[in-house]
N, C-alpha and C positions, 0 to 999 in steps of 0.2 A: 927191349928197349922201348918199344911202341907202347906196352902196357904200363911202364914206369912214367912215359911222357903223358899218357891218358890220365893215369892215377893222380899226378901232380895238381891237376885242376879239380879234382874231386875231393873237396874238402868237407862234404856235408854227409852225415849218416841218415840214411832213409831205410829204416829197419834192419840197422847195422849191414848196410849196402852204401859203399863210397859213391856219391853222385856229385854233380857239379852244382845242384841246389838242392835245398832241403825239401823237395817235393818232385813226385814224377807222374806226370800226366798220364793215366791209361787209356782213356778214350774219349771222343765228344759225347756228351752225356744228353743234353738237351739244346734246345734253341727257340729264341723268341723273335715275334714280328709285332711291330705296332702296325695296325690297321684302321683303314677309314671307318668300317662298320664290324664290329666285333662279332654281333649276330649273324651277319651275312658270310664272313669267313669262317664261323664256327660251323655253319650248316654246310659250306662248301667243303671243309677238311673232313667233317664227320662223315658226309654222305658218300663222297668222292674216293675218299682214301681210308675210311674206316677209323680215324682217330676218335676215342670217346673222353669225354670230360670228365676228369677226375674230380675237379672241383672248379666252381666259380668263385670269383673273388671281387667284390664290389668295394671299388675304392672311394665312393662319394663321401665316407666319414674324413677323408683326408683334405677334403674342401673346406674353407672357413665358411660359417652359415650363410653370408651374405653372398656366396657364389655358388649356392647349391642351385643345381638344375641349368647352370649357365654354360657348361662345357660338353654337353651333348650325353653319349650312354658313358656309364661309369664301371661297367663290369667288364672283366677280362677272364679268360678260361685258360686253365692248366688241362692239356690233352695229353694222352697216352696212346702207344700203340702196342705196348707190351706191360709188363708189372712195374716199371718205374713209375712213381706217382705222375710224373710228367717228362715227356721227351719233346712237345712242341708247346708254345706259349703264345696266345695272343691277346693284345690290349688294345684299347680305343687309343688312336694317336693323338688325337686332340687333347684329351685328358691327361695322357702321359706328359705331353709337351708343357702344359700348365702345371704339373706337380713336379716334375723334374726338368727344369729350365738348363740345368747343365749337361743334359742328354745330348748325343749327337743329331743335330737338326737336319744334317745332310743325308741321314739313311733312315729307314724304318726298321732295322736291325735293333731289336730289344736286348738280345744277349747271344753270346756265344758261350757254351758252358762245357767245361771240361771236368772230367772226374778225376780225382787222386786217390790215394790208397788209404787215407786215415784222417783222422781229426788233427792229429800232430802235424800232419803235411800242410794242411789248411792254416794252422797258426803259425807255423814256422815259415811257410810260404809268403804270408802276409807281412811279416816283418822283413824278410830278405827282398820281397819285391819294393817294398818302401824305401829301404836302405839303398835300392839301386836306381831310386829316383822316379819309379813308376808311380803314377797318379791311381790311387786306389779310392775308389768314390763311397764304399761302405763295406764292412764287413759283418759277421755274427751269424744269426739263423733266421730264417723267415718261415711262416706257416701260409698257406699250405704247402707240403712237400718236405719239411722238417730238415732241409740239408743245410749243413754248415757251410760258410762261404765266404770269398773275398773277391771284390769285383776290381780287377785293374783295367785300366784303358789303353789300347794300343796307340801308336801315333797318329791315327786318323780319327780318333775318337770312339772306335766301336769298343762296346761294353763287353769284357770278357769275365768268366766266372770260374774260379776253381772251387770245386765243392767235394765234400764227403757225406755219405749216410743218408742218400734219397729214400723217403718212404717208398715201401714196397705195397702193391695190392695184389691180394691173392685170390683164390678161387672164387670168393663172395662178391667180387667186384667192388667193395666197399672201401673208400678211402677213410683215413682217420676221422673221427667225430671231433667237432669243435671243440669239445671239452678237453681235448689233448694237444690242443693249440695255445695251452696257456703260458708257454715259454718262448718268447722271441727274445732275441739278443741282437743287439745293435752294435755289439763290438765283439772282437774276440774272446772267447771263454778262458777262463783260467783252467789249466789242465791239471791231473785227469778230470774228466767230466764225466757224470753218473751215465750208465749205459741207457740204451734204448729200451731195453727191459725193464729196469728199474723206473723210467718215467711210465712205461705203459702200466706196472704194478701199481703204481702211486695212483693213475688215474683210475683203475679198477677199484681202489680203496677209497676213492672221493666219489664213487658211485657214476662215474661216467658212463653213459650209454654207449657200449661198443657197435651198436647195431644202427646207429644214427647217422652214419656216414653217408656221402654222396656215392650213387651209383650210376655210373656212366651208361648210357643206354645204345643200343644197336638201332640206328633209323632207318634201316633197310631190309627188306625182307630177306632172309636167307636162302637163296635158290640155286647159288653155284656151288658146284662141286670143285673143290680147290685142293687137290690131294687127298681127296677122300673124304673131305669136312665141307658140311654146307655153311658158306659164309654169305653175306650181304653184297659182295662183289666179287669178281673172279681173279682176285689176287690176294695175297696179305704182305702188307708192309712190314718188314722184318728189322730194319735197321735205320737211324736217322743219318743223315750227313752223307757225303761231305758237305761243306760250307764254301761257297765260293764268294770271294767279296772283291770290290775294287778299291784300289789305294791310289793315293797321290804319288807314292815313291815306293816301288816294289822292294827295293834294297833296304830302306828303313824299316819297313814292315816285316821283311824276312827276319832282319836282325832282332826285333822284338819279339818274334813267335819262337825263333830258335833261342837265342842268347837269355831272354827272361823267362819266356813260357816252357821251353826246354822241348818244343817240337823238333824233329829231325827233317832236314831238307832231304827230299826223295830224288827230286830232278828239277829241271829247269827247261822250258820249251820256248823257243821263238817261234812267234807266227804272226804274218805280216808285219815284221819289224817290231812287234810287241813281246817282251819277254816276260813269262809268267811263272810263278814258282809254286812248287806243289809240297807240301809237308805233311808229316804223319805223327799220329800219336802213339801208334801201336805197330802192327803188322800191315795193316791196309796201305796200299800206296799212297795215298792222301786222305788226310780228314779235313785239311784246309787248303784251298788254292788261292794264290793271290794275283790279280791282274791289274795291269795300269788304267787308270780311269779313262784314259784314252780310247781304249778298246769298248768302253759302254755303247758310244754313238755308233761305232762301226759295225756292232752286231743288232742294232737298232733297238735296243733294251731301254727300260724306263729311268729318265733322269732324276727320278724323285728319291732314288735309294742307291745305296752304294752295294746293296746286295745283288750279285749275279745270280746265285740260285742256292736251293738247300735240296741236298739229295734225300730221297726216300727208295731204299733199297728193298726190293720184293723177291720171294722166294726162289725164283727160278725164270728161265727164259721164256717158258710157255705163259708163266704169269704175266711177264713184261708185255709179252704181245697182246693178251688178253686185257691188259690193262688200257692199252691204247684203243682197242675197239670199243672198250666199255667208257672210257672217256669220251671219245668221239661221238657216240651214241647220245650221251649226256649233253651235249653241246659245248663241252669245255675244249678251249683252245689250245692244241697241241703243236709245240715246234721242234724243228730239229736243227741242231748246229753244227759246226765243224768238229769231228771228232777228235782233231789234232788238239784241240784245246782241252781234251779230258785224258790224258794218258793214264793207262792203268784200269780203264772203263772199257768195254767194247761197245755194244750196241745200248743206245740210251735215247730218250727223248724228254721234253720239257712241257709240262702243263703249265697253264697261265691262270693265276690265281685271280680273285675280283679286283685285287689292287695292282695288278700287272707284276706280281713276283712270279718267278720261275721255281717249278718243283722239278728236279731231274729225277726220272725214274730210271732204274737201272737194275740188273740181276747180279752182276759180276764186278768185283774189285781184285786187281792184282795185288797179290800177298809178297811182303819183304822178308827173307828169311835172315839167318844168323848174321850172315856177311855184308848187311844192310843194303845189297845192291838191286836195283830194279830190274826187270827184264829188257834187255836191249831193244832200242826201238824197231831195229829190223828183224827182230823175232816177234813182235806182236803181230796178229793178223790184220789184214786191211779191212776197213770198215767202210761200207757204203749205206750210209743211214737213208738214203732213198730206195734201197732195196734189201731188206730184212731177209734173212733165210729162213726156211721152214724149220731147220734144226742147225743146231752149232755144235762144233766140235768140242770135246773137254780139255779145258787148260790143265796143266799141270797142279794148279792150285784152285780148280773148280771146286764150289762149295767149301772153301777154306776161309779162315778167318772167324769173326764174332758170330756165333750163332744165336737164334732166337729161341729162348728158353720157355719151356710150357706151352699149353694148347694154343691155337690160334684165335680162337675167339674168347 
């Protein structure tokens, strides 16, 4: 009976699997911030966290001739921690507000980006979301990165993206050359579309120099032994997320992310009278957390943004401890906040970037199994963020979930 009731609402085929919507989010793919000074932020994230610039993007050409040079710096950066062309994006806030006046002025969040499984899911998802009355600000395909996408807005004006097919950067460290950026789309494509292989072979036939792409540089001397590999800092960032945001109405935001975007509610927590919701895309306890806006001032966080924090997972607990020492030595402000606000994560700390954004560093995320139930709160270890132990015991799901593919450098 339960299966029949469940199936009754599942009217869309996603790869011949009945689903409630014509797309299924697989993971948080990347995240973007608008910042006061993109050059300062690029150096901060590159030197302190090892993010490499996959490609810069100068937006000056989008300004009319009479406004050239009037809106400050015009270059943003697509940055990566692994083989995805970008997992983190930074752009000059002043310029973005001029070019995109419809974007959320209450926040510095550039985008929250979710990966789906196919181009058809992007195209069908665009139509389905639009039919539900969700505002979609654009769709198509941009370069650099080459990912097909649609951009729906949540009730608070945060820009979400569903995407398929992001460019991968391999052993050479080179991004796609400019000559393969010929095809941009500003609307959803007609299906089926030519494959990436066909586009690449066409570029080869046109004489595109495949060695002319951008190569991100390591800005720090590689002197730290991290799991037997020499790196520029004593830890390796292995995953982006979760994203934590402040919203005006947690119930309304939860309804959007669950019923329109298809995330799953893992659990809700009430702290100091504030109810917070934790939602997941895959098996991780949460990839998105929703907090009431009133909590922002209580925690002493910056009022210039609705971002609570963006997470950077590192390889293990040893790396987490070493990251804290490294950041302290470099003069980066580090904060610790009540662990009750982060169920599913045990030890963590928050680095503060030049704009006052928080970056949550952690090593462990609770995983959810086939029955969809999180670990009961009374079975989670007690966390004293003021007294981290030298060693930690292994959770039953230690080192589970999404893994980092490829070498660390």
